[in-house]
C-alpha positions in Angstrom: 14.9 -14.2 -1.1 11.5 -13.7 -2.9 8.4 -13.1 -0.8 5.6 -15.7 -1.7 2.3 -14.0 -2.8 -0.7 -16.1 -3.5 -3.1 -15.4 -6.4 -6.6 -16.7 -6.2 -8.5 -16.4 -9.6 -5.4 -16.7 -11.6 -7.3 -18.1 -14.6 -9.2 -14.9 -15.1 -7.7 -11.8 -17.0 -6.8 -9.8 -13.9 -5.6 -12.8 -12.1 -3.3 -13.9 -14.9 -2.0 -10.3 -15.3 -1.1 -10.3 -11.5 0.8 -13.7 -12.1 2.8 -12.1 -15.0 3.7 -9.0 -13.0 4.6 -11.0 -9.9 6.7 -13.4 -12.1 9.1 -10.4 -13.1 8.9 -8.8 -9.7 12.4 -8.4 -8.0 11.1 -9.2 -4.5 8.0 -11.5 -4.8 7.1 -14.8 -6.5 3.5 -16.0 -7.3 1.9 -18.9 -5.9 -1.2 -20.1 -7.6 -4.1 -20.9 -5.2 -6.9 -23.2 -6.5 -10.3 -22.3 -5.2 -12.3 -24.4 -7.6 -12.1 -28.0 -8.3 -13.8 -27.5 -11.7 -11.8 -24.6 -12.7 -10.6 -26.0 -16.1 -7.4 -25.3 -18.1 -5.3 -22.3 -17.8 -5.9 -21.7 -21.6 -2.6 -20.2 -22.2 -3.0 -17.2 -19.9 0.0 -18.4 -17.8 3.3 -18.4 -19.5 5.2 -20.2 -16.8 3.5 -23.6 -16.1 6.1 -24.5 -13.4 4.8 -21.9 -10.9 4.0 -23.3 -7.4 0.5 -24.3 -6.7 -1.6 -24.9 -3.5 -5.2 -25.0 -2.5 -6.9 -21.7 -1.6 -7.2 -22.5 2.1 -6.0 -20.9 5.3 -4.0 -24.0 6.1 -2.2 -23.8 2.7 -1.5 -20.0 3.1 0.3 -20.8 6.5 2.0 -23.9 5.1 3.4 -22.0 2.1 4.4 -19.1 4.2 2.4 -16.7 2.1 3.1 -13.0 3.1 0.1 -11.8 1.0 -2.8 -13.0 -1.1 -4.3 -11.3 -4.1 -8.0 -12.1 -4.7 -9.0 -11.8 -8.4 -12.4 -13.2 -7.6 -16.1 -12.3 -7.6 -17.1 -10.4 -4.5 -19.0 -13.4 -2.9 -15.8 -15.4 -3.2 -13.7 -12.6 -1.6 -16.0 -12.3 1.2 -15.8 -16.1 1.8 -12.0 -16.3 1.7 -10.9 -13.1 3.2 -11.5 -13.7 6.9 -9.6 -17.0 6.8 -6.7 -15.7 5.0 -6.4 -12.7 7.4 -6.6 -15.1 10.4 -3.8 -17.1 8.7 -1.6 -14.0 8.8 -1.5 -12.9 5.2 -2.2 -9.4 3.9 -5.2 -9.6 1.6 -5.5 -7.3 -1.6 -9.0 -7.8 -2.9 -9.6 -6.9 -6.5 -13.4 -7.3 -6.3 -16.0 -4.7 -5.1 -16.6 -6.6 -1.8 -15.2 -4.0 0.5 -15.0 -0.8 -1.6 -18.2 1.0 -0.5 -17.5 1.1 3.3 -20.9 -0.1 4.5 -22.9 -3.3 4.0 -26.0 -1.0 3.3 -24.2 0.8 0.5 -23.0 -2.7 -0.9 -26.6 -4.0 -0.9 -27.8 -0.9 -2.6 -25.5 -1.1 -5.6 -24.6 -4.8 -5.8 -28.1 -6.1 -4.9 -26.8 -8.7 -2.6 -26.4 -9.0 1.2 -22.9 -8.6 2.4 -21.6 -11.7 4.3 -18.5 -10.2 6.1 -19.8 -6.9 7.3 -17.3 -7.0 10.2 -14.3 -6.4 7.9 -15.4 -3.0 6.4 -13.6 -1.2 9.4 -10.3 -3.0 8.5 -10.5 -2.3 4.7 -8.3 0.4 3.3 -9.4 1.7 -0.1 -6.4 1.1 -2.3 -6.0 4.3 -4.4 -2.3 4.9 -3.6 -2.3 8.5 -4.8 -4.7 9.4 -2.1 -4.6 6.5 0.4 -0.9 5.7 0.5 -0.3 6.0 4.3 -3.5 4.0 5.1 -2.5 1.2 2.7 1.1 1.0 4.3 -0.5 -0.2 7.6 -3.5 -2.1 6.3 -4.0 -5.8 6.5 -7.1 -5.8 4.1 -6.8 -3.6 1.0 -9.7 -3.1 -1.3 -8.4 -2.4 -4.8 -10.4 0.2 -6.7 -12.5 -0.5 -9.7 -11.1 0.3 -13.1 -13.6 3.0 -14.1 -13.3 4.8 -10.7 -9.5 4.7 -10.9 -9.4 6.8 -14.1 -12.3 9.0 -13.0 -11.1 9.8 -9.5 -7.6 10.5 -10.6 -9.1 13.1 -13.1 -11.9 14.5 -11.0 -10.7 14.8 -7.4 -7.9 17.3 -7.6 -10.3 19.6 -9.6 -13.1 19.2 -7.2 -10.8 20.0 -4.3 -9.5 23.1 -6.0 -13.0 24.4 -6.7 -12.4 24.4 -10.3 -15.6 22.6 -11.2 -19.0 24.3 -11.3 -20.7 21.4 -9.7 -24.2 22.9 -10.1 -23.8 22.3 -13.8 -22.9 18.7 -13.2 -20.0 16.4 -14.4 -20.5 14.1 -17.3 -18.1 11.0 -17.5 -18.2 9.2 -20.8 -16.2 6.0 -20.2 -15.2 3.4 -22.8 -13.7 0.0 -22.0 -12.1 -2.9 -23.7 -13.9 -6.3 -23.4 -11.5 -7.9 -20.9 -13.1 -5.6 -18.3 -16.1 -7.9 -18.3 -14.0 -10.9 -17.1 -13.3 -14.2 -18.7 -16.6 -16.0 -17.9 -18.5 -16.5 -21.2 -21.5 -14.5 -21.8 -23.7 -13.5 -24.9 -23.0 -9.8 -24.5 -19.2 -10.3 -24.7 -19.0 -12.9 -27.4 -17.3 -12.2 -30.5 -20.3 -11.7 -32.8 -21.9 -9.4 -30.3 -18.9 -7.2 -29.7 -17.0 -7.0 -32.9 -18.0 -4.1 -35.2 -20.2 -2.8 -32.3 -20.3 -0.3 -29.7 -22.7 -0.3 -26.8 -23.6 1.4 -23.6 -24.7 -0.5 -20.6 -25.7 0.0 -16.8 -26.8 3.6 -17.5 -27.3 5.6 -14.4 -27.0 2.5 -12.1 -23.4 1.3 -12.6 -21.9 -0.2 -9.5 -18.7 1.7 -9.9 -20.5 5.1 -9.4 -20.4 5.1 -5.6 -16.6 4.7 -5.7 -16.4 7.9 -7.5 -18.8 9.8 -5.2 -17.1 8.5 -2.1 -13.5 9.3 -3.2 -14.1 12.6 -5.0 -16.7 13.9 -2.7 -19.5 14.3 -5.1 -23.3 13.9 -4.8 -25.1 11.5 -7.0 -27.0 14.2 -8.8 -23.8 15.9 -9.8 -22.2 13.0 -11.6 -23.6 11.3 -14.8 -21.6 8.2 -15.7 -22.1 5.9 -18.8 -20.0 2.8 -19.3 -19.5 1.7 -23.0 -18.1 -1.4 -24.5 -15.8 -1.1 -27.4 -14.4 -4.0 -29.5 -10.9 -4.1 -28.2 -9.1 -6.3 -25.8 -7.9 -3.9 -23.1 -8.0 -0.2 -22.0 -10.2 2.4 -20.6 -10.5 6.0 -21.9 -12.8 8.4 -20.1 -13.9 11.7 -21.5 -15.1 14.0 -18.7 -17.0 17.0 -19.4 -17.9 19.9 -16.9 -18.4 23.7 -16.6 -15.5 25.7 -14.9 -16.3 27.5 -11.7 -14.0 30.4 -12.9 -12.1 31.2 -16.0 -9.2 28.6 -16.3 -7.0 27.8 -19.2 -5.8 24.2 -20.1 -2.5 25.3 -18.5 -4.2 26.4 -15.3 -5.9 23.0 -15.1 -2.7 21.1 -15.7 -1.1 23.2 -13.1 -3.7 22.0 -10.6 -2.9 18.4 -11.5 0.8 19.0 -11.4 0.5 20.4 -7.9 -1.3 17.1 -6.8 0.7 14.6 -8.9 4.0 16.0 -9.7 5.9 13.5 -7.6 3.5 10.6 -8.4 5.3 7.7 -10.2 2.2 6.5 -12.2 0.6 9.7 -13.3 1.6 11.3 -16.6 0.3 14.7 -17.6 0.0 15.9 -21.1 0.9 19.4 -22.3 -2.2 21.8 -22.4 -4.4 20.9 -25.4 -3.1 17.4 -25.8 -4.9 14.3 -24.7 -3.9 10.6 -24.3 -5.1 7.6 -26.2 -5.2 3.9 -25.3 -2.1 3.0 -27.2 -0.1 5.2 -24.7 -1.1 3.2 -21.5 -1.4 -0.4 -22.9 0.4 -2.9 -20.6 1.4 -0.2 -18.2 0.5 1.0 -14.8 0.2 4.7 -15.8 -2.8 6.9 -15.8 -2.4 9.5 -18.6 -4.4 12.8 -18.2 -4.8 15.5 -20.7 -7.0 18.7 -20.8 -8.8 20.9 -23.3 -10.4 24.0 -21.9 -12.2 27.2 -23.2 -12.0 29.7 -20.4 -14.2 32.1 -22.4 -17.2 29.8 -22.5 -16.4 28.0 -19.3 -16.2 24.5 -21.0 -13.5 22.0 -20.1 -12.8 18.4 -21.2 -10.4 16.1 -19.3 -9.3 12.8 -20.9 -8.1 10.0 -18.5 -6.7 6.8 -19.9 -5.5 3.5 -18.1 -5.1 -0.2 -18.9 -8.0 -1.7 -17.2 -6.0 -4.9 -16.4 -3.0 -3.0 -14.9 -3.6 0.3 -13.3 -7.3 -0.6 -13.4 -6.8 -4.0 -11.6 -3.6 -6.1 -11.2 -0.9 -3.4 -11.5 -2.6 -1.2 -8.9 -3.0 -4.3 -6.6 0.7 -4.9 -6.9 1.3 -1.2 -6.3 -0.7 -1.6 -3.0 1.0 -4.8 -2.2 4.3 -3.1 -2.5 3.3 -0.5 -0.1 1.8 -2.9 2.4 5.0 -5.1 2.3 7.3 -2.1 2.7 8.8 -2.6 -0.8 9.6 0.0 -3.5 6.3 1.1 -4.7 7.2 0.8 -8.3 8.7 -2.6 -8.0 7.7 -5.0 -10.8 5.7 -2.1 -12.5 8.3 -0.1 -14.4 
């Protein structure tokens, strides 16, 4: 018997992706939770119009018997809905940045807004399964990582922990994303005429995803330079990460560090030394692909990390976390 899982924000790109994955999930079924009376049409994002619907209220969560709710919503909406949904007995997986930064002070610093549910930070488990799996299994509130930090942390953390990076020389992360990462709400900067045949950088040195990398990989802000760039494609994130080696290491040595950490991980794919991934390799998948090019003689190293921003960067990782929290096979619905 399928477990009902609510999805709020199903008209957005990440929410619609979550509905698509849940629709083929062997153990779960989606329930569309309406949180805006003026939400408008589904615009063809949902391929199964007969999916059950209900209002996005605690009463509806209880009445529908929802085991969990995925919030593909802006942070302010997540902060508003999460307390009631938890009280109604549902596990909440939040795809926004509402609970990622661990303290209301840090949230205000990077999101420029007051946090309206600070008491929930203590309950929130950061949902990067490769590092937080056991915490996620027992959590009632899971904060799904951002797309850029997912690709960055999976590439940087093993090397930082192994002492492979000369941190005094700094780490540069050059991150390129498809336009769907900006969400579905219309804006001038993501309109067709602005994006097509164009390539632009934004939020330089102040991107709100930076603190997630610092917190998860144990870096200081002065050690990490991050630039997000918008490219004229629908989906995908490719991050090119540059750093100096702390000691002479070949690409095979670096891959060996990754393999020690990720050898049994179902959604990490490592490339042969000297080969790197591209976006076609990860489109519509929950994989993070990692490749390395290293010059041990000069101490230079480049790591390329690629994900689909709507899957491993959002809805797929949310369902990976959901599977863990519900005691299901971690890969269910994702392979």
